[in-house]
N, C-alpha and C positions, 0 to 999 in steps of 0.2 A: 504494500500500500504506500502510495506517495505521501511524503510528509508535506503538510501544508504549513506555510509560514504566515504568521500573523502580520497583518498590515496595520500599523499604528496610525491613528489620526494625527495630523500635524497641527499643533496649536498655533494660533495666530496672535500677533500683537494685539492688545496689550497684556496678554496672559502673564501673570507675575513671574512664573518660572523662567521666562525669557530675560528678565532684568536682574537676576541675582546670580552671583558666581556659583558654578556647579561644584558639587562635592567630589573629592578624589575617588577613583575606583580603587578598592582594596581587595576585592575577591576576583581572582582569575580562574573561573570555574566554567562548568557547562552552561550555567545561566547566562554568563557573559557572552559565550560563543553564540548561544541562541539569540540573545538580544542583538548582537552584531548582524546576524543573518536577517533578522526582522527589520533592522534599520536599513540595510541595503535594499530589501524588498519594498519597504515603505518609501524610501528615497526614489527608487525607480518608478514606483506607482505614481508618484507626484511629479515625475519628470525633472528631478533635481540632480545635481552633481556632487552635492555634499549635504550631510544631515548630522546635526549635533543632538545628543540625547535630550537636552532641554526642549528641543523642538517637538519632541513627542511626550513632553510633560515630565521627564525624568531628570532630576538634578544629579547628573553624573558627568564627570570629565571624560567623555567618550564621543568620538566623531567618526563618521565613515565618509570617504571621498572616492569618487570615480569620475575624473574629469573627461574621460572618453566614453562615458555612459554605455556600459555593457559591451563594448567592442572586444575587450580582452579581460578575462577574469584576473589576470596578473596585474591589471591596473587598479584593482580594488585596494584601497588603503584604509587601514584601521589605526586610529591614533587614540591610545588610552593615556590619560593624564599628560597631554601634550603641552609643550611650551615652546615659544619662539626664542631661539638663542642667538640668532644673527639676522640682521636686516641689511639690505643693500639696494641702492638705487630707488627710483620712483616710477610709479605707473598710475595713470588716471583713466580707469576704464569703468564701463557700466556693470553694475551688479544687480542681482535680484535676490530674493529670499523666499523660501517656501512658507515662512511665517508672515511674510508681507506680500501676499499674492498680487500680481499685476502692478507692482511698484518696481520700477527700475531707475536707478540713478548712477551717475559717475561718482566713483569714490577714490580718494587718494590712498594708495597702498605702496609698500615696498615692492620693487620689481623682482627681488630675489630674497628668499628667506631660508634659514636652516631651522628645522624643528627637532626637538628631542622628545621622544614619546615611548610608551610601552606598547607591545603587541598583546594579543589576547592571552598569551601565556605569561605575561608580566615581564618579558625581557625588554630591556631598554635598547633603543636604536636611535640613530640620527639620520636625517634625510633632508636634502635640499630641494627646493622647488623654485621655478621661475615662471613669470608671466601668469597664465591662468591657474596653474597649480599653486603658485605663491599666493595668489588672491584667494584661492579656496582655503589654503592653510590659515591665512589671516582671518578670513570671514568666519570659518568654523571655530577657531580658537577664541575669537571674539565672543561667539555664542556661549562658550564655556565660561567666559569671564562676565557674562551678563550684559554684553554690548551687542546692539544691532547695527547693521550698516547705516541705518538712518541717523544713528547717534554720531556718525562720522561726517555728516553733511553740515552745511552752514545752518545756523540757527533758523534763518528765514526759510530755507528749503525744508528743513525738518518740520517747522511749525505748519507750513502749507500742507505737507503730506499728512501730518497728524490730523489737521482739520478735515482733509479729504477722507481719511479713514473713519473719523467720527461721523461724518455725514453718511458714509456707506453703512456704518453700523446702525445708524438711526433708520435708514431705509431698508434694513434687513439684507444688505448685499455683502456683508462681511462676516 
């Protein structure tokens, strides 16, 4: 019998779990492996390239990334308790977020970053990313720190977007 993977609902802004730093992962067990599988399936179902645990309502320092969206299983990245240890250069590109559907804005990010994280077995590793992967690392690790990409916009742009979201909420569109 084929195993079915649970698809988690993605929580939307202003859900409180999105604005608080996530708790470190301490148990590297079967439950974590199952959660990682579910996060990849949930991310793919929502047509995303990255998903952080807070986005499914869990305060855990865990994120999954696949910037090539299912082209090669080897491209699937799991970062447990990640941190950015080096930043280099600048890029200003458009980003979106599964927790802020239909909102896309250009965000300033480092062009290249190095992250240190643990895998599902708890082993530490370091990895570099450039361009889109660097943006994905920074975007997802921001989620783990309770930061959304709209928090990185100018105050004016952020306020306009928040007003737009509130109007959509009032109209039952959010």
